[in-house]
PLY file of the C-alpha trace (Angstrom):
ply
format ascii 1.0
element vertex 85
property float x
property float y
property float z
element edge 84
property int vertex1
property int vertex2
end_header
-121.68 186.34 -39.29
-121.66 183.43 -41.76
-122.00 181.02 -38.82
-125.16 182.79 -37.61
-126.67 182.63 -41.10
-125.85 178.93 -41.37
-127.38 178.27 -37.95
-130.49 180.19 -38.99
-130.70 178.27 -42.26
-130.34 174.95 -40.45
-133.06 175.92 -38.00
-135.37 176.83 -40.90
-134.70 173.47 -42.56
-135.34 171.63 -39.28
-138.64 173.48 -38.83
-139.72 172.68 -42.39
-138.85 169.01 -41.95
-140.79 168.82 -38.68
-143.85 170.35 -40.37
-143.57 167.97 -43.33
-143.25 165.02 -40.97
-146.38 166.06 -39.10
-148.28 166.40 -42.39
-147.08 162.96 -43.53
-148.23 161.45 -40.23
-151.65 163.06 -40.63
-151.93 161.74 -44.19
-150.96 158.23 -43.04
-153.63 158.42 -40.33
-156.22 159.44 -42.92
-155.30 156.52 -45.21
-155.36 154.12 -42.27
-158.85 155.26 -41.35
-160.04 155.12 -44.97
-158.69 151.59 -45.34
-160.47 150.33 -42.25
-163.72 152.16 -43.03
-163.77 150.84 -46.61
-163.11 147.31 -45.41
-165.82 147.44 -42.76
-168.35 149.19 -45.00
-167.94 146.47 -47.62
-167.80 143.69 -45.03
-164.41 142.48 -46.21
-161.80 140.55 -44.29
-158.28 141.92 -44.29
-157.32 139.08 -46.63
-160.13 139.90 -49.08
-159.25 143.60 -49.12
-155.57 142.79 -49.50
-156.37 140.68 -52.58
-158.32 143.57 -54.12
-155.44 145.96 -53.39
-152.71 143.62 -54.58
-150.92 143.54 -51.22
-150.59 140.99 -48.43
-153.03 140.62 -45.55
-150.16 141.47 -43.21
-149.70 144.80 -45.00
-153.37 145.69 -44.54
-153.26 144.67 -40.88
-150.09 146.65 -40.15
-151.38 149.77 -41.90
-154.71 149.54 -40.05
-153.02 149.44 -36.63
-150.36 152.00 -37.49
-147.33 149.70 -37.54
-146.68 150.55 -41.17
-147.19 153.68 -43.20
-149.12 153.19 -46.43
-147.05 153.07 -49.59
-147.87 155.16 -52.64
-148.89 151.93 -54.40
-151.38 151.12 -51.63
-152.82 154.64 -51.71
-153.30 154.47 -55.50
-154.96 151.06 -55.24
-157.27 152.33 -52.49
-158.15 155.37 -54.61
-159.11 153.08 -57.50
-161.33 150.99 -55.21
-163.00 154.13 -53.93
-163.58 155.49 -57.42
-161.11 158.39 -57.17
-159.54 159.57 -60.41
0 1
1 2
2 3
3 4
4 5
5 6
6 7
7 8
8 9
9 10
10 11
11 12
12 13
13 14
14 15
15 16
16 17
17 18
18 19
19 20
20 21
21 22
22 23
23 24
24 25
25 26
26 27
27 28
28 29
29 30
30 31
31 32
32 33
33 34
34 35
35 36
36 37
37 38
38 39
39 40
40 41
41 42
42 43
43 44
44 45
45 46
46 47
47 48
48 49
49 50
50 51
51 52
52 53
53 54
54 55
55 56
56 57
57 58
58 59
59 60
60 61
61 62
62 63
63 64
64 65
65 66
66 67
67 68
68 69
69 70
70 71
71 72
72 73
73 74
74 75
75 76
76 77
77 78
78 79
79 80
80 81
81 82
82 83
83 84
């Protein structure tokens, strides 16, 4: 009986983690799109945007193409550029 409960609990945890992972991926996609749109709208190079954000050009490039997930620091810096509070 305890084994069945443990298996059920583990399955619930696995389901929750899968849902959280999907949400994190969707959020990373949204930031990636926002980064690229902001850069293009303001006619900035990746290097120029990186300087404004306080990150390297490589970081901007990797986030834009999905090779890197945006850090919390990058998201906060992007929010400040966009006027979010």
